[in-house]
PDB file of N, H, CA, C and O in Angstrom:
ATOM      1  N   MET A   1     -15.557  22.929   6.211  1.00  0.00           N
ATOM      2  CA  MET A   1     -16.191  22.184   5.909  1.00  0.00           C
ATOM      3  C   MET A   1     -15.426  21.996   4.266  1.00  0.00           C
ATOM      4  O   MET A   1     -15.075  22.980   3.615  1.00  0.00           O
ATOM      5  N   ASN A   2     -15.284  20.787   3.849  1.00  0.00           N
ATOM      6  H   ASN A   2     -15.569  19.988   4.377  1.00  0.00           H
ATOM      7  CA  ASN A   2     -14.731  20.227   2.423  1.00  0.00           C
ATOM      8  C   ASN A   2     -15.596  20.112   1.744  1.00  0.00           C
ATOM      9  O   ASN A   2     -16.201  19.079   2.030  1.00  0.00           O
ATOM     10  N   CYS A   3     -16.239  20.886   0.550  1.00  0.00           N
ATOM     11  H   CYS A   3     -15.747  21.725   0.318  1.00  0.00           H
ATOM     12  CA  CYS A   3     -17.044  20.563  -0.312  1.00  0.00           C
ATOM     13  C   CYS A   3     -16.332  19.694  -1.274  1.00  0.00           C
ATOM     14  O   CYS A   3     -15.270  20.126  -1.721  1.00  0.00           O
ATOM     15  N   ASN A   4     -16.724  18.617  -1.634  1.00  0.00           N
ATOM     16  H   ASN A   4     -17.588  18.266  -1.271  1.00  0.00           H
ATOM     17  CA  ASN A   4     -16.365  17.140  -1.798  1.00  0.00           C
ATOM     18  C   ASN A   4     -17.587  16.322  -2.920  1.00  0.00           C
ATOM     19  O   ASN A   4     -17.329  15.278  -3.521  1.00  0.00           O
ATOM     20  N   PHE A   5     -18.749  16.972  -3.004  1.00  0.00           N
ATOM     21  H   PHE A   5     -18.959  17.820  -2.516  1.00  0.00           H
ATOM     22  CA  PHE A   5     -20.316  16.722  -3.305  1.00  0.00           C
ATOM     23  C   PHE A   5     -20.668  15.077  -2.872  1.00  0.00           C
ATOM     24  O   PHE A   5     -20.904  14.227  -3.730  1.00  0.00           O
ATOM     25  N   THR A   6     -20.664  14.893  -1.935  1.00  0.00           N
ATOM     26  H   THR A   6     -20.473  15.583  -1.238  1.00  0.00           H
ATOM     27  CA  THR A   6     -20.923  13.531  -1.335  1.00  0.00           C
ATOM     28  C   THR A   6     -22.270  13.871  -0.911  1.00  0.00           C
ATOM     29  O   THR A   6     -22.729  15.012  -0.953  1.00  0.00           O
ATOM     30  N   LEU A   7     -22.945  12.744  -0.461  1.00  0.00           N
ATOM     31  H   LEU A   7     -22.572  11.817  -0.427  1.00  0.00           H
ATOM     32  CA  LEU A   7     -24.070  12.815   0.262  1.00  0.00           C
ATOM     33  C   LEU A   7     -23.913  13.268   1.613  1.00  0.00           C
ATOM     34  O   LEU A   7     -24.702  14.054   2.138  1.00  0.00           O
ATOM     35  N   LYS A   8     -22.826  12.745   2.231  1.00  0.00           N
ATOM     36  H   LYS A   8     -22.186  12.107   1.804  1.00  0.00           H
ATOM     37  CA  LYS A   8     -22.518  13.396   3.600  1.00  0.00           C
ATOM     38  C   LYS A   8     -22.370  15.204   3.519  1.00  0.00           C
ATOM     39  O   LYS A   8     -22.972  16.128   4.067  1.00  0.00           O
ATOM     40  N   HIS A   9     -21.383  15.122   2.657  1.00  0.00           N
ATOM     41  H   HIS A   9     -20.894  14.372   2.211  1.00  0.00           H
ATOM     42  CA  HIS A   9     -21.479  16.603   2.329  1.00  0.00           C
ATOM     43  C   HIS A   9     -22.656  17.722   2.667  1.00  0.00           C
ATOM     44  O   HIS A   9     -22.690  18.709   3.401  1.00  0.00           O
ATOM     45  N   TYR A  10     -23.552  17.123   1.823  1.00  0.00           N
ATOM     46  H   TYR A  10     -23.525  16.320   1.227  1.00  0.00           H
ATOM     47  CA  TYR A  10     -24.850  17.700   1.115  1.00  0.00           C
ATOM     48  C   TYR A  10     -25.972  17.967   2.727  1.00  0.00           C
ATOM     49  O   TYR A  10     -26.769  18.831   3.095  1.00  0.00           O
ATOM     50  N   GLU A  11     -25.442  16.701   3.279  1.00  0.00           N
ATOM     51  H   GLU A  11     -24.795  15.999   2.981  1.00  0.00           H
ATOM     52  CA  GLU A  11     -26.701  16.617   4.767  1.00  0.00           C
ATOM     53  C   GLU A  11     -25.900  17.626   5.510  1.00  0.00           C
ATOM     54  O   GLU A  11     -26.477  18.652   5.870  1.00  0.00           O
ATOM     55  N   GLU A  12     -24.583  17.451   5.794  1.00  0.00           N
ATOM     56  H   GLU A  12     -24.115  16.618   5.501  1.00  0.00           H
ATOM     57  CA  GLU A  12     -23.612  18.859   5.970  1.00  0.00           C
ATOM     58  C   GLU A  12     -24.279  20.439   5.787  1.00  0.00           C
ATOM     59  O   GLU A  12     -24.423  21.390   6.555  1.00  0.00           O
ATOM     60  N   ILE A  13     -24.589  20.196   4.408  1.00  0.00           N
ATOM     61  H   ILE A  13     -24.472  19.423   3.784  1.00  0.00           H
ATOM     62  CA  ILE A  13     -25.115  21.857   3.735  1.00  0.00           C
ATOM     63  C   ILE A  13     -27.127  21.889   4.269  1.00  0.00           C
ATOM     64  O   ILE A  13     -27.904  22.843   4.281  1.00  0.00           O
ATOM     65  N   CYS A  14     -27.303  20.749   4.552  1.00  0.00           N
ATOM     66  H   CYS A  14     -26.672  19.974   4.542  1.00  0.00           H
ATOM     67  CA  CYS A  14     -29.053  21.024   4.625  1.00  0.00           C
ATOM     68  C   CYS A  14     -28.994  21.212   6.122  1.00  0.00           C
ATOM     69  O   CYS A  14     -29.942  21.832   6.606  1.00  0.00           O
ATOM     70  N   ASN A  15     -28.227  20.868   6.789  1.00  0.00           N
ATOM     71  H   ASN A  15     -27.457  20.365   6.396  1.00  0.00           H
ATOM     72  CA  ASN A  15     -28.099  20.918   8.539  1.00  0.00           C
ATOM     73  C   ASN A  15     -28.022  22.367   8.680  1.00  0.00           C
ATOM     74  O   ASN A  15     -28.706  22.899   9.555  1.00  0.00           O
ATOM     75  N   ILE A  16     -27.374  22.973   8.028  1.00  0.00           N
ATOM     76  H   ILE A  16     -26.819  22.540   7.318  1.00  0.00           H
ATOM     77  CA  ILE A  16     -26.772  24.248   7.889  1.00  0.00           C
ATOM     78  C   ILE A  16     -27.977  25.016   7.721  1.00  0.00           C
ATOM     79  O   ILE A  16     -28.384  25.761   8.612  1.00  0.00           O
ATOM     80  N   ILE A  17     -28.586  24.864   6.581  1.00  0.00           N
ATOM     81  H   ILE A  17     -28.255  24.258   5.857  1.00  0.00           H
ATOM     82  CA  ILE A  17     -30.197  25.413   6.237  1.00  0.00           C
ATOM     83  C   ILE A  17     -30.963  25.489   6.911  1.00  0.00           C
ATOM     84  O   ILE A  17     -31.565  26.554   7.042  1.00  0.00           O
ATOM     85  N   ALA A  18     -31.316  24.227   7.736  1.00  0.00           N
ATOM     86  H   ALA A  18     -30.826  23.361   7.629  1.00  0.00           H
ATOM     87  CA  ALA A  18     -32.638  23.933   8.646  1.00  0.00           C
ATOM     88  C   ALA A  18     -32.004  24.989   9.950  1.00  0.00           C
ATOM     89  O   ALA A  18     -32.922  25.528  10.568  1.00  0.00           O
ATOM     90  N   LYS A  19     -30.969  25.260  10.319  1.00  0.00           N
ATOM     91  H   LYS A  19     -30.223  24.822   9.817  1.00  0.00           H
ATOM     92  CA  LYS A  19     -30.431  25.954  11.655  1.00  0.00           C
ATOM     93  C   LYS A  19     -30.632  27.507  10.968  1.00  0.00           C
ATOM     94  O   LYS A  19     -30.794  28.433  11.764  1.00  0.00           O
ATOM     95  N   SER A  20     -30.624  27.790   9.595  1.00  0.00           N
ATOM     96  H   SER A  20     -30.492  27.039   8.949  1.00  0.00           H
ATOM     97  CA  SER A  20     -30.675  29.409   9.159  1.00  0.00           C
ATOM     98  C   SER A  20     -31.725  29.857   9.432  1.00  0.00           C
ATOM     99  O   SER A  20     -32.596  29.271  10.075  1.00  0.00           O
ATOM    100  N   GLN A  21     -31.798  31.171   8.892  1.00  0.00           N
ATOM    101  H   GLN A  21     -31.091  31.647   8.369  1.00  0.00           H
ATOM    102  CA  GLN A  21     -32.788  32.390   8.902  1.00  0.00           C
ATOM    103  C   GLN A  21     -33.442  31.962   7.684  1.00  0.00           C
ATOM    104  O   GLN A  21     -34.588  32.404   7.612  1.00  0.00           O
ATOM    105  N   TYR A  22     -33.080  31.230   6.680  1.00  0.00           N
ATOM    106  H   TYR A  22     -32.148  30.870   6.738  1.00  0.00           H
ATOM    107  CA  TYR A  22     -33.679  31.478   5.455  1.00  0.00           C
ATOM    108  C   TYR A  22     -34.958  30.430   5.470  1.00  0.00           C
ATOM    109  O   TYR A  22     -35.060  29.367   6.083  1.00  0.00           O
ATOM    110  N   LYS A  23     -35.892  31.080   4.598  1.00  0.00           N
ATOM    111  H   LYS A  23     -35.809  31.943   4.101  1.00  0.00           H
ATOM    112  CA  LYS A  23     -37.187  30.158   4.492  1.00  0.00           C
ATOM    113  C   LYS A  23     -36.731  29.394   3.100  1.00  0.00           C
ATOM    114  O   LYS A  23     -36.160  29.982   2.181  1.00  0.00           O
ATOM    115  N   VAL A  24     -37.095  27.892   3.086  1.00  0.00           N
ATOM    116  H   VAL A  24     -37.559  27.414   3.832  1.00  0.00           H
ATOM    117  CA  VAL A  24     -36.879  27.247   1.650  1.00  0.00           C
ATOM    118  C   VAL A  24     -38.323  26.949   0.837  1.00  0.00           C
ATOM    119  O   VAL A  24     -39.350  26.372   1.193  1.00  0.00           O
ATOM    120  N   CYS A  25     -38.034  27.433  -0.086  1.00  0.00           N
ATOM    121  H   CYS A  25     -37.199  27.902  -0.375  1.00  0.00           H
ATOM    122  CA  CYS A  25     -39.557  27.187  -1.206  1.00  0.00           C
ATOM    123  C   CYS A  25     -38.985  26.224  -2.425  1.00  0.00           C
ATOM    124  O   CYS A  25     -37.849  25.852  -2.716  1.00  0.00           O
ATOM    125  N   PHE A  26     -40.631  25.929  -3.156  1.00  0.00           N
ATOM    126  H   PHE A  26     -41.554  26.232  -2.919  1.00  0.00           H
ATOM    127  CA  PHE A  26     -40.199  25.247  -4.075  1.00  0.00           C
ATOM    128  C   PHE A  26     -39.800  26.432  -5.115  1.00  0.00           C
ATOM    129  O   PHE A  26     -39.998  27.622  -4.868  1.00  0.00           O
ATOM    130  N   PHE A  27     -39.296  26.015  -6.139  1.00  0.00           N
ATOM    131  H   PHE A  27     -39.135  25.048  -6.340  1.00  0.00           H
ATOM    132  CA  PHE A  27     -38.646  26.882  -7.450  1.00  0.00           C
ATOM    133  C   PHE A  27     -40.071  27.676  -7.926  1.00  0.00           C
ATOM    134  O   PHE A  27     -40.094  28.895  -8.095  1.00  0.00           O
ATOM    135  N   ASN A  28     -41.296  26.773  -8.123  1.00  0.00           N
ATOM    136  H   ASN A  28     -41.278  25.782  -7.986  1.00  0.00           H
ATOM    137  CA  ASN A  28     -42.735  27.758  -8.826  1.00  0.00           C
ATOM    138  C   ASN A  28     -43.674  28.170  -7.772  1.00  0.00           C
ATOM    139  O   ASN A  28     -44.889  28.333  -7.883  1.00  0.00           O
ATOM    140  N   ASN A  29     -42.739  28.351  -6.463  1.00  0.00           N
ATOM    141  H   ASN A  29     -41.752  28.219  -6.372  1.00  0.00           H
ATOM    142  CA  ASN A  29     -43.916  28.635  -5.580  1.00  0.00           C
ATOM    143  C   ASN A  29     -43.373  29.591  -4.159  1.00  0.00           C
ATOM    144  O   ASN A  29     -43.313  29.308  -2.962  1.00  0.00           O
ATOM    145  N   CYS A  30     -43.064  30.702  -4.859  1.00  0.00           N
ATOM    146  H   CYS A  30     -43.113  30.932  -5.831  1.00  0.00           H
ATOM    147  CA  CYS A  30     -41.769  31.693  -3.538  1.00  0.00           C
ATOM    148  C   CYS A  30     -42.644  32.810  -3.665  1.00  0.00           C
ATOM    149  O   CYS A  30     -43.189  33.137  -4.719  1.00  0.00           O
ATOM    150  N   SER A  31     -42.774  33.410  -2.525  1.00  0.00           N
ATOM    151  H   SER A  31     -42.331  33.144  -1.668  1.00  0.00           H
ATOM    152  CA  SER A  31     -43.259  34.812  -1.841  1.00  0.00           C
ATOM    153  C   SER A  31     -42.553  35.689  -2.832  1.00  0.00           C
ATOM    154  O   SER A  31     -41.486  35.385  -3.366  1.00  0.00           O
ATOM    155  N   SER A  32     -43.326  36.976  -3.077  1.00  0.00           N
ATOM    156  H   SER A  32     -44.193  37.224  -2.644  1.00  0.00           H
ATOM    157  CA  SER A  32     -42.612  38.081  -3.765  1.00  0.00           C
ATOM    158  C   SER A  32     -41.778  38.824  -3.181  1.00  0.00           C
ATOM    159  O   SER A  32     -41.040  39.691  -3.650  1.00  0.00           O
ATOM    160  N   ASP A  33     -41.971  38.302  -1.669  1.00  0.00           N
ATOM    161  H   ASP A  33     -42.570  37.598  -1.288  1.00  0.00           H
ATOM    162  CA  ASP A  33     -40.910  39.164  -0.599  1.00  0.00           C
ATOM    163  C   ASP A  33     -39.564  38.194  -0.697  1.00  0.00           C
ATOM    164  O   ASP A  33     -39.451  37.076  -0.193  1.00  0.00           O
ATOM    165  N   PHE A  34     -38.609  38.887  -1.451  1.00  0.00           N
ATOM    166  H   PHE A  34     -38.701  39.795  -1.861  1.00  0.00           H
ATOM    167  CA  PHE A  34     -37.203  37.724  -1.760  1.00  0.00           C
ATOM    168  C   PHE A  34     -36.281  37.762  -0.522  1.00  0.00           C
ATOM    169  O   PHE A  34     -35.233  37.145  -0.331  1.00  0.00           O
ATOM    170  N   ARG A  35     -36.963  38.684   0.311  1.00  0.00           N
ATOM    171  H   ARG A  35     -37.815  39.185   0.156  1.00  0.00           H
ATOM    172  CA  ARG A  35     -35.896  38.461   1.558  1.00  0.00           C
ATOM    173  C   ARG A  35     -35.395  36.889   2.616  1.00  0.00           C
ATOM    174  O   ARG A  35     -36.244  36.043   2.896  1.00  0.00           O
ATOM    175  N   ASN A  36     -34.804  36.840   2.800  1.00  0.00           N
ATOM    176  H   ASN A  36     -34.114  37.528   2.572  1.00  0.00           H
ATOM    177  CA  ASN A  36     -34.544  35.558   3.559  1.00  0.00           C
ATOM    178  C   ASN A  36     -34.827  34.257   2.763  1.00  0.00           C
ATOM    179  O   ASN A  36     -34.848  33.295   3.531  1.00  0.00           O
ATOM    180  N   ILE A  37     -35.011  33.979   1.707  1.00  0.00           N
ATOM    181  H   ILE A  37     -34.995  34.760   1.083  1.00  0.00           H
ATOM    182  CA  ILE A  37     -35.552  33.142   0.700  1.00  0.00           C
ATOM    183  C   ILE A  37     -34.678  32.217   0.029  1.00  0.00           C
ATOM    184  O   ILE A  37     -33.995  32.765  -0.837  1.00  0.00           O
ATOM    185  N   LEU A  38     -34.452  30.723   0.192  1.00  0.00           N
ATOM    186  H   LEU A  38     -35.007  30.278   0.895  1.00  0.00           H
ATOM    187  CA  LEU A  38     -33.647  29.816  -0.592  1.00  0.00           C
ATOM    188  C   LEU A  38     -34.286  29.030  -1.532  1.00  0.00           C
ATOM    189  O   LEU A  38     -35.231  28.347  -1.136  1.00  0.00           O
ATOM    190  N   ILE A  39     -33.943  28.984  -2.775  1.00  0.00           N
ATOM    191  H   ILE A  39     -33.176  29.539  -3.096  1.00  0.00           H
ATOM    192  CA  ILE A  39     -34.678  27.943  -3.438  1.00  0.00           C
ATOM    193  C   ILE A  39     -33.410  27.254  -3.952  1.00  0.00           C
ATOM    194  O   ILE A  39     -32.423  27.679  -4.552  1.00  0.00           O
ATOM    195  N   LEU A  40     -33.922  25.562  -3.334  1.00  0.00           N
ATOM    196  H   LEU A  40     -34.724  25.217  -2.847  1.00  0.00           H
ATOM    197  CA  LEU A  40     -32.787  24.308  -3.994  1.00  0.00           C
ATOM    198  C   LEU A  40     -33.458  23.724  -5.117  1.00  0.00           C
ATOM    199  O   LEU A  40     -34.642  23.388  -5.110  1.00  0.00           O
ATOM    200  N   ARG A  41     -32.719  23.620  -6.020  1.00  0.00           N
ATOM    201  H   ARG A  41     -31.757  23.893  -6.026  1.00  0.00           H
ATOM    202  CA  ARG A  41     -33.183  22.736  -7.430  1.00  0.00           C
ATOM    203  C   ARG A  41     -32.092  21.947  -7.992  1.00  0.00           C
ATOM    204  O   ARG A  41     -30.987  22.487  -8.041  1.00  0.00           O
ATOM    205  N   HIS A  42     -32.211  20.885  -8.378  1.00  0.00           N
ATOM    206  H   HIS A  42     -33.108  20.446  -8.338  1.00  0.00           H
ATOM    207  CA  HIS A  42     -31.159  19.785  -8.688  1.00  0.00           C
ATOM    208  C   HIS A  42     -32.046  19.800 -10.071  1.00  0.00           C
ATOM    209  O   HIS A  42     -33.251  19.999 -10.223  1.00  0.00           O
ATOM    210  N   ASP A  43     -30.783  19.456 -11.232  1.00  0.00           N
ATOM    211  H   ASP A  43     -29.804  19.295 -11.108  1.00  0.00           H
ATOM    212  CA  ASP A  43     -31.099  18.948 -12.283  1.00  0.00           C
ATOM    213  C   ASP A  43     -30.737  17.482 -12.332  1.00  0.00           C
ATOM    214  O   ASP A  43     -29.574  17.140 -12.121  1.00  0.00           O
ATOM    215  N   VAL A  44     -31.707  16.580 -12.606  1.00  0.00           N
ATOM    216  H   VAL A  44     -32.652  16.858 -12.777  1.00  0.00           H
ATOM    217  CA  VAL A  44     -31.526  15.308 -12.450  1.00  0.00           C
ATOM    218  C   VAL A  44     -31.049  14.689 -13.896  1.00  0.00           C
ATOM    219  O   VAL A  44     -32.011  14.666 -14.664  1.00  0.00           O
ATOM    220  N   ASP A  45     -29.961  14.231 -14.433  1.00  0.00           N
ATOM    221  H   ASP A  45     -29.179  14.251 -13.810  1.00  0.00           H
ATOM    222  CA  ASP A  45     -29.348  14.004 -15.503  1.00  0.00           C
ATOM    223  C   ASP A  45     -29.109  12.576 -15.721  1.00  0.00           C
ATOM    224  O   ASP A  45     -29.254  12.056 -16.827  1.00  0.00           O
ATOM    225  N   LEU A  46     -28.773  11.990 -14.753  1.00  0.00           N
ATOM    226  H   LEU A  46     -28.656  12.413 -13.855  1.00  0.00           H
ATOM    227  CA  LEU A  46     -28.105  10.448 -14.162  1.00  0.00           C
ATOM    228  C   LEU A  46     -28.866   9.439 -13.505  1.00  0.00           C
ATOM    229  O   LEU A  46     -29.155   8.306 -13.891  1.00  0.00           O
ATOM    230  N   SER A  47     -29.104   9.953 -12.598  1.00  0.00           N
ATOM    231  H   SER A  47     -28.869  10.873 -12.285  1.00  0.00           H
ATOM    232  CA  SER A  47     -29.536   8.961 -11.453  1.00  0.00           C
ATOM    233  C   SER A  47     -30.896   9.451 -10.653  1.00  0.00           C
ATOM    234  O   SER A  47     -30.875  10.367  -9.831  1.00  0.00           O
ATOM    235  N   LEU A  48     -32.002   8.756 -10.988  1.00  0.00           N
ATOM    236  H   LEU A  48     -32.019   8.012 -11.656  1.00  0.00           H
ATOM    237  CA  LEU A  48     -33.209   8.855 -10.008  1.00  0.00           C
ATOM    238  C   LEU A  48     -33.065   8.367  -8.725  1.00  0.00           C
ATOM    239  O   LEU A  48     -33.735   8.725  -7.756  1.00  0.00           O
ATOM    240  N   GLU A  49     -32.045   7.416  -8.734  1.00  0.00           N
ATOM    241  H   GLU A  49     -31.501   7.126  -9.521  1.00  0.00           H
ATOM    242  CA  GLU A  49     -31.842   6.701  -7.501  1.00  0.00           C
ATOM    243  C   GLU A  49     -30.746   7.941  -6.477  1.00  0.00           C
ATOM    244  O   GLU A  49     -30.883   8.029  -5.257  1.00  0.00           O
ATOM    245  N   GLN A  50     -30.193   8.396  -6.901  1.00  0.00           N
ATOM    246  H   GLN A  50     -30.082   8.325  -7.892  1.00  0.00           H
ATOM    247  CA  GLN A  50     -29.472   9.611  -5.796  1.00  0.00           C
ATOM    248  C   GLN A  50     -30.024  10.449  -6.012  1.00  0.00           C
ATOM    249  O   GLN A  50     -29.350  11.416  -5.656  1.00  0.00           O
ATOM    250  N   SER A  51     -31.275  10.874  -6.570  1.00  0.00           N
ATOM    251  H   SER A  51     -31.822  10.089  -6.859  1.00  0.00           H
ATOM    252  CA  SER A  51     -31.946  12.259  -6.243  1.00  0.00           C
ATOM    253  C   SER A  51     -32.742  11.435  -5.233  1.00  0.00           C
ATOM    254  O   SER A  51     -32.977  12.415  -4.526  1.00  0.00           O
ATOM    255  N   ILE A  52     -33.371  10.402  -4.561  1.00  0.00           N
ATOM    256  H   ILE A  52     -33.180   9.607  -5.135  1.00  0.00           H
ATOM    257  CA  ILE A  52     -34.126   9.827  -4.217  1.00  0.00           C
ATOM    258  C   ILE A  52     -33.265  10.052  -2.838  1.00  0.00           C
ATOM    259  O   ILE A  52     -33.885  10.576  -1.912  1.00  0.00           O
ATOM    260  N   LYS A  53     -31.863   9.695  -2.615  1.00  0.00           N
ATOM    261  H   LYS A  53     -31.360   9.270  -3.367  1.00  0.00           H
ATOM    262  CA  LYS A  53     -31.006   9.768  -1.611  1.00  0.00           C
ATOM    263  C   LYS A  53     -30.982  11.049  -1.260  1.00  0.00           C
ATOM    264  O   LYS A  53     -31.073  11.306  -0.059  1.00  0.00           O
ATOM    265  N   LEU A  54     -30.853  12.143  -2.240  1.00  0.00           N
ATOM    266  H   LEU A  54     -30.780  11.933  -3.215  1.00  0.00           H
ATOM    267  CA  LEU A  54     -30.869  13.760  -1.828  1.00  0.00           C
ATOM    268  C   LEU A  54     -32.423  14.151  -0.960  1.00  0.00           C
ATOM    269  O   LEU A  54     -32.469  14.771   0.102  1.00  0.00           O
ATOM    270  N   ALA A  55     -33.266  13.772  -1.495  1.00  0.00           N
ATOM    271  H   ALA A  55     -33.229  13.267  -2.357  1.00  0.00           H
ATOM    272  CA  ALA A  55     -34.462  14.125  -1.100  1.00  0.00           C
ATOM    273  C   ALA A  55     -34.545  13.254   0.222  1.00  0.00           C
ATOM    274  O   ALA A  55     -34.760  14.072   1.116  1.00  0.00           O
ATOM    275  N   LYS A  56     -34.492  12.265   0.650  1.00  0.00           N
ATOM    276  H   LYS A  56     -34.317  11.600  -0.076  1.00  0.00           H
ATOM    277  CA  LYS A  56     -34.188  11.720   1.895  1.00  0.00           C
ATOM    278  C   LYS A  56     -33.908  12.768   2.949  1.00  0.00           C
ATOM    279  O   LYS A  56     -34.578  13.289   3.841  1.00  0.00           O
ATOM    280  N   ILE A  57     -32.380  12.909   2.409  1.00  0.00           N
ATOM    281  H   ILE A  57     -31.836  12.487   1.685  1.00  0.00           H
ATOM    282  CA  ILE A  57     -31.834  14.010   3.393  1.00  0.00           C
ATOM    283  C   ILE A  57     -32.460  15.156   3.757  1.00  0.00           C
ATOM    284  O   ILE A  57     -32.464  15.594   4.908  1.00  0.00           O
ATOM    285  N   GLU A  58     -33.206  15.868   2.438  1.00  0.00           N
ATOM    286  H   GLU A  58     -33.202  15.513   1.503  1.00  0.00           H
ATOM    287  CA  GLU A  58     -33.942  16.931   2.685  1.00  0.00           C
ATOM    288  C   GLU A  58     -35.177  16.834   3.483  1.00  0.00           C
ATOM    289  O   GLU A  58     -35.577  17.802   4.130  1.00  0.00           O
ATOM    290  N   ASN A  59     -35.760  15.770   3.465  1.00  0.00           N
ATOM    291  H   ASN A  59     -35.435  14.984   2.939  1.00  0.00           H
ATOM    292  CA  ASN A  59     -36.878  15.265   4.420  1.00  0.00           C
ATOM    293  C   ASN A  59     -36.526  15.333   5.547  1.00  0.00           C
ATOM    294  O   ASN A  59     -37.140  16.135   6.250  1.00  0.00           O
ATOM    295  N   LYS A  60     -35.657  14.709   6.036  1.00  0.00           N
ATOM    296  H   LYS A  60     -35.158  14.057   5.465  1.00  0.00           H
ATOM    297  CA  LYS A  60     -34.807  14.758   7.328  1.00  0.00           C
ATOM    298  C   LYS A  60     -34.882  16.483   8.064  1.00  0.00           C
ATOM    299  O   LYS A  60     -35.336  16.905   9.128  1.00  0.00           O
ATOM    300  N   TYR A  61     -34.377  16.969   7.200  1.00  0.00           N
ATOM    301  H   TYR A  61     -34.009  16.627   6.335  1.00  0.00           H
ATOM    302  CA  TYR A  61     -34.142  18.718   7.688  1.00  0.00           C
ATOM    303  C   TYR A  61     -35.806  19.494   7.316  1.00  0.00           C
ATOM    304  O   TYR A  61     -35.863  20.716   7.451  1.00  0.00           O
ATOM    305  N   ASN A  62     -36.606  19.022   7.033  1.00  0.00           N
ATOM    306  H   ASN A  62     -36.560  18.030   6.923  1.00  0.00           H
ATOM    307  CA  ASN A  62     -37.671  19.290   6.384  1.00  0.00           C
ATOM    308  C   ASN A  62     -37.595  20.624   5.536  1.00  0.00           C
ATOM    309  O   ASN A  62     -38.190  21.692   5.685  1.00  0.00           O
ATOM    310  N   ILE A  63     -36.484  20.130   4.412  1.00  0.00           N
ATOM    311  H   ILE A  63     -36.001  19.262   4.291  1.00  0.00           H
ATOM    312  CA  ILE A  63     -36.441  21.175   3.395  1.00  0.00           C
ATOM    313  C   ILE A  63     -36.970  20.801   2.098  1.00  0.00           C
ATOM    314  O   ILE A  63     -37.128  19.702   1.568  1.00  0.00           O
ATOM    315  N   LYS A  64     -37.237  22.151   1.666  1.00  0.00           N
ATOM    316  H   LYS A  64     -37.108  23.044   2.096  1.00  0.00           H
ATOM    317  CA  LYS A  64     -37.720  21.587   0.175  1.00  0.00           C
ATOM    318  C   LYS A  64     -36.927  22.035  -0.885  1.00  0.00           C
ATOM    319  O   LYS A  64     -36.154  22.992  -0.851  1.00  0.00           O
ATOM    320  N   SER A  65     -37.232  21.059  -2.125  1.00  0.00           N
ATOM    321  H   SER A  65     -37.860  20.282  -2.152  1.00  0.00           H
ATOM    322  CA  SER A  65     -36.749  21.733  -2.987  1.00  0.00           C
ATOM    323  C   SER A  65     -37.382  20.839  -4.557  1.00  0.00           C
ATOM    324  O   SER A  65     -38.325  20.053  -4.643  1.00  0.00           O
ATOM    325  N   THR A  66     -36.376  21.375  -5.721  1.00  0.00           N
ATOM    326  H   THR A  66     -35.610  22.014  -5.652  1.00  0.00           H
ATOM    327  CA  THR A  66     -37.447  21.490  -6.656  1.00  0.00           C
ATOM    328  C   THR A  66     -36.804  20.340  -8.122  1.00  0.00           C
ATOM    329  O   THR A  66     -36.352  20.876  -9.134  1.00  0.00           O
ATOM    330  N   PHE A  67     -36.863  18.957  -8.012  1.00  0.00           N
ATOM    331  H   PHE A  67     -37.231  18.520  -7.191  1.00  0.00           H
ATOM    332  CA  PHE A  67     -36.342  18.618  -9.051  1.00  0.00           C
ATOM    333  C   PHE A  67     -36.596  18.516 -10.889  1.00  0.00           C
ATOM    334  O   PHE A  67     -37.497  17.920 -11.479  1.00  0.00           O
ATOM    335  N   PHE A  68     -35.916  18.998 -11.236  1.00  0.00           N
ATOM    336  H   PHE A  68     -35.184  19.482 -10.757  1.00  0.00           H
ATOM    337  CA  PHE A  68     -35.932  19.086 -13.068  1.00  0.00           C
ATOM    338  C   PHE A  68     -35.209  17.546 -13.707  1.00  0.00           C
ATOM    339  O   PHE A  68     -34.008  17.283 -13.769  1.00  0.00           O
ATOM    340  N   ILE A  69     -36.156  16.840 -14.055  1.00  0.00           N
ATOM    341  H   ILE A  69     -37.132  17.054 -14.004  1.00  0.00           H
ATOM    342  CA  ILE A  69     -35.998  15.566 -14.357  1.00  0.00           C
ATOM    343  C   ILE A  69     -35.836  16.054 -16.387  1.00  0.00           C
ATOM    344  O   ILE A  69     -35.662  15.167 -17.224  1.00  0.00           O
TER     345      ILE A  69
END
C-alpha cells in the first residue's frame, strides 16, 4: 500500500480497519477497556466538502470517527 493521502488510499485503510479485530469508537465515547480500540479523528481546517467525502467512505465500512472543526 502506497501512503499518498488520497481518498482511494483512505478507502483502502477503512477496508483494512473493517476487517480487523479493532472496535472503532468516537473520540469522547470509548470504553475504559482500551484493548483493541481504535479512535479515528479528523481536524477539519480547509474543506468541509473533503470531510463529507471521508465520512461517506467511513459510512460504507460502518466506521465511526470524530471531526474537529
